[in-house]
C-alpha positions in Angstrom: 63.4 140.0 140.7 61.2 138.3 143.1 60.2 134.4 142.2 56.7 134.9 141.8 56.2 131.1 142.6 57.4 131.8 146.2 54.4 134.0 146.7 52.1 131.3 145.3 53.5 128.8 147.7 53.0 131.0 150.5 49.5 132.1 149.6 48.8 128.2 149.1 50.0 127.3 152.7 46.8 126.1 154.9 46.0 128.6 157.7 45.7 127.1 161.0 43.3 129.9 162.4 39.8 130.9 161.3 39.3 134.0 159.4 37.3 137.1 160.8 38.2 140.6 161.8 41.0 141.4 164.5 39.7 144.1 167.1 39.7 147.6 165.3 42.5 148.9 167.0 44.9 145.9 166.7 43.9 145.8 163.1 44.5 149.3 162.5 48.1 148.9 164.3 48.8 146.0 161.8 47.7 147.8 159.0 50.0 150.9 159.8 52.9 148.5 160.7 52.6 147.1 157.4 52.6 150.4 155.4 55.4 151.4 157.9 57.4 148.7 156.9 56.8 148.5 153.1 58.0 151.9 152.6 61.0 150.9 154.7 61.4 148.5 151.9 61.3 150.8 149.2 64.1 152.7 150.5 66.6 149.7 149.4 65.0 147.1 147.7 64.0 147.0 143.7 61.5 144.3 144.6 59.0 143.4 147.4 55.7 142.1 147.9 53.3 142.3 150.9 50.9 139.6 151.8 48.3 140.2 154.4 46.7 137.9 157.1 48.2 134.8 155.5 50.1 132.6 158.0 51.0 135.5 160.1 49.4 139.0 160.4 51.4 139.9 157.4 54.6 138.9 155.1 56.9 141.0 153.2 58.9 138.9 150.6 62.2 140.7 149.0 65.4 139.1 149.2 64.0 137.0 152.2 60.7 136.1 153.8 59.8 138.2 156.8 57.1 136.9 158.8 55.5 139.5 161.1 53.1 139.1 164.1 52.1 142.9 165.1 50.7 142.7 168.7 49.2 145.9 170.5 50.1 144.5 174.0 50.4 146.8 177.0 52.9 145.3 179.1 56.8 145.1 178.5 58.3 142.1 176.8 59.2 139.6 179.3 60.1 135.7 178.9 56.4 134.8 180.4 54.7 137.1 178.1 56.4 135.2 175.0 55.4 131.7 176.4 52.3 132.4 178.2 49.4 130.3 176.5 47.1 132.6 174.5 43.3 132.9 175.5 41.0 130.6 173.5 38.9 132.7 170.9 36.6 131.7 168.1 39.5 133.1 165.5 42.2 131.2 167.4 41.4 128.1 169.3 44.9 126.8 169.4 46.1 128.0 172.6 49.7 128.6 171.7 51.8 131.3 173.2 53.3 134.1 171.1 56.8 132.4 170.5 54.9 129.0 169.7 52.8 130.7 167.0 56.0 132.6 165.6 58.1 129.4 165.7 55.0 127.1 164.2 54.8 129.4 161.3 58.4 129.8 160.7 59.0 126.1 160.4 55.8 125.8 158.3 57.3 128.3 155.9 60.8 126.9 156.0 58.9 123.2 155.2 57.4 124.7 152.1 59.9 126.9 150.9 63.2 125.8 152.3 65.8 127.2 149.9 64.5 130.9 150.9 66.1 132.9 153.8 62.9 133.3 156.5 62.8 135.4 159.6 60.0 135.8 161.9 59.3 139.0 163.9 57.2 140.2 166.6 56.2 143.9 166.2 55.1 145.8 169.4 54.2 149.4 170.0 57.0 152.0 170.4 56.3 152.7 174.2 56.6 148.9 175.1 60.0 148.1 176.7 62.2 145.0 176.5 62.5 143.7 180.0 65.8 143.0 181.6 64.5 139.6 182.6 65.1 138.8 179.0 69.0 139.4 179.2 70.7 140.8 182.2 74.0 141.0 180.6 72.7 143.1 177.7 73.3 146.7 178.7 70.6 148.9 177.8 68.2 146.1 176.8 64.8 148.5 177.2 66.1 151.2 175.2 66.7 148.9 172.1 64.8 149.1 169.2 65.1 145.7 167.7 66.1 142.9 169.8 67.1 139.4 168.4 66.2 136.3 170.8 69.6 135.1 170.0 70.6 137.8 172.8 68.5 136.0 175.2 70.0 134.9 178.3 70.7 131.0 178.5 68.5 130.7 181.4 65.6 132.4 179.7 66.1 130.1 176.6 66.0 127.2 178.8 62.9 128.4 180.4 61.1 129.3 177.3 62.1 125.5 176.0 60.6 124.1 179.2 57.4 126.1 179.0 56.3 125.3 175.1 56.2 122.6 172.6 59.4 123.1 171.1 62.9 121.3 172.2 65.0 123.7 170.3 64.6 127.0 168.6 66.5 129.1 165.8 66.8 132.0 168.0 68.5 134.3 165.7 65.9 133.9 163.2 63.6 135.4 165.7 63.2 139.1 166.4 61.2 141.7 168.4 60.8 145.2 167.2 59.2 148.4 168.8 57.9 150.2 165.8 55.3 152.7 166.3 53.2 154.1 169.1 49.7 152.6 169.1 48.0 156.1 169.9 49.4 157.8 167.3 50.3 155.0 164.7 48.5 156.5 161.4 50.2 159.9 162.1 53.5 158.5 162.8 53.3 156.3 159.5 52.3 159.0 157.5 55.1 161.2 158.6 57.5 158.2 157.6 55.7 157.8 154.2 56.3 161.5 153.8 60.1 161.4 155.0 60.5 158.4 152.9 59.3 159.8 149.5 61.4 163.1 150.2 64.6 160.8 150.5 63.8 159.0 147.3 62.2 161.8 145.2 63.5 165.0 146.6 61.3 167.9 147.6 57.8 167.2 146.6 54.2 167.9 147.8 52.9 164.6 148.9 49.1 164.0 150.2 50.2 161.3 152.7 46.6 161.2 154.2 45.0 160.2 150.7 47.9 157.8 150.2 47.4 156.0 153.5 43.8 155.4 153.1 44.6 154.3 149.5 46.9 151.8 150.8 44.7 150.7 153.7 41.9 150.2 151.3 44.3 148.1 149.1 45.3 146.1 152.2 41.7 145.2 152.9 41.5 144.1 149.4 44.5 141.8 149.4 43.2 140.5 152.8 40.0 139.3 151.3 41.4 138.3 148.2 44.4 136.4 149.3 46.9 138.1 147.0 49.8 140.4 147.2 50.5 144.1 147.0 53.7 144.8 145.2 56.3 147.6 145.0 55.2 148.4 141.3 51.8 149.0 142.8 53.1 151.2 145.8 55.2 153.0 143.3 52.1 153.9 141.2 50.1 155.1 144.2 52.9 157.3 145.3 52.9 159.1 141.8 49.3 159.6 142.3 49.4 161.7 145.5 52.8 163.2 144.8 53.6 166.4 142.9 57.2 167.1 141.9 58.9 170.4 141.2 60.6 168.9 138.0 58.0 167.0 136.5 57.4 166.8 133.1 54.0 167.0 131.5 53.0 165.2 128.5 51.7 168.4 126.9 55.0 170.1 127.5 57.1 167.4 125.0 54.2 166.0 122.9 55.1 168.0 119.8 58.1 165.7 119.3 55.5 163.1 118.4 54.0 162.5 115.0 50.2 163.2 115.0 49.2 159.6 115.5 51.4 159.2 118.7 50.2 162.7 119.8 46.7 161.6 120.0 47.7 158.1 121.3 45.7 157.5 124.8 48.2 154.7 125.7 51.2 156.8 125.1 50.0 159.6 127.2 49.1 157.2 130.0 52.2 155.4 130.0 53.9 158.9 129.8 52.8 159.7 133.4 53.8 156.1 134.6 57.2 155.9 133.1 58.2 159.5 134.1 57.5 158.4 137.6 59.6 155.5 137.4 62.5 157.1 136.3 62.5 158.8 139.8 62.9 155.6 141.7 66.6 154.5 142.3 67.3 150.9 140.7 64.0 150.8 138.9 64.5 148.6 135.7 62.9 151.4 133.4 65.7 154.0 135.2 68.5 151.7 134.1 66.9 151.7 130.4 66.5 155.4 130.2 70.5 155.6 131.2 71.3 153.1 128.7 69.6 154.8 126.0 71.0 158.4 127.2 74.3 157.0 127.2 74.2 155.5 124.0 72.6 158.3 121.7 73.7 161.7 121.0 70.6 164.0 119.8 73.0 166.0 117.3 73.1 162.7 115.1 69.4 162.6 114.4 66.6 164.5 113.0 63.8 163.1 115.3 62.9 160.5 118.0 61.6 158.1 115.4 64.9 157.9 114.0 66.1 156.7 117.5 63.1 154.4 117.9 64.3 152.5 114.6 67.8 152.2 115.7 66.6 150.8 119.2 64.4 148.3 117.4 67.1 147.2 115.0 70.1 147.2 117.2 71.1 144.0 119.1 72.6 146.3 122.0 68.9 147.2 123.1 67.6 143.7 122.6 66.9 143.1 126.3 65.1 146.6 126.2 62.7 145.3 123.1 61.8 142.2 124.6 60.8 143.9 128.1 59.2 146.7 126.7 56.5 147.6 124.1 56.7 150.1 121.4 54.6 152.5 123.3 56.8 152.1 126.2 59.9 152.5 124.1 58.9 155.8 122.6 57.9 157.1 125.8 61.3 156.5 127.3 62.9 158.3 124.1 60.5 161.1 124.2 61.5 161.7 128.0 64.9 161.4 126.9 64.7 164.1 124.2 62.6 166.4 126.2 65.1 166.1 129.2 68.2 166.5 126.8 66.3 169.8 125.0 65.2 171.4 128.2 
């Protein structure tokens, strides 16, 4: 479970740079990078949040705080590219180099949220290579997908220190990654979306273009409002644009409900949402469903309301009753009954 206070603290940190739009191609590369990486998080993490253009280009908070600076550079990554002072612009008048900006923001976050694990990442296009000048002893460096600055040669580390404002760096906390090609960033990201959803949900029909566009719109919104995009939101969006072969429709099993609940708008809406969440590995709702399904035998009950009353009165289900409202519990039971009867 993500500590929401961390999100609030990150959003509250004052930015050094002025607001304003990035160049369009750079902004689009950043958006695709953010979408790509939150789907990468979705594979393994139960909770995460994306913060966009606050402190860094974007931040992903999960079991650690990952700061991302996305650069659509056209040259290979060399020591000089890392420490060369940046061009003074209206948006950024600092003149700081790439690594100075990364480490300044890393220290800023560490200073505010010292207990959390923090890492800083430089994202570049897939076709960019890591120069052998970074580390002559690291075999096959130009083919690496990710490069840790801990692997910089001692000479290069000294060179960076001599050319920048910091006397030392936590090299192991700084990384560079070749992520997606700039010219095909949307296409590659949409393919990754489809592959990730297939891995999580199995065979499905996904409108990845519509989902990508919806997420792009949401990122623009959270960027403007300085708020976060969560894994809960992402999961909800996935099921708006995904069609599963084994989906249960509310109309297929509503006959198990009484007349009042069958007409309930809340139950009908929650049904679709919870039915979606049951497909996500490690989702809390899935754990609740499994707890119910392992406890009850349908042969011992006349209808789902007997199960509902047992859950509400049994201390074994106290945690479920605290977290879920009655409509959500009824939907869980309805899905349990429908799947058992199917």
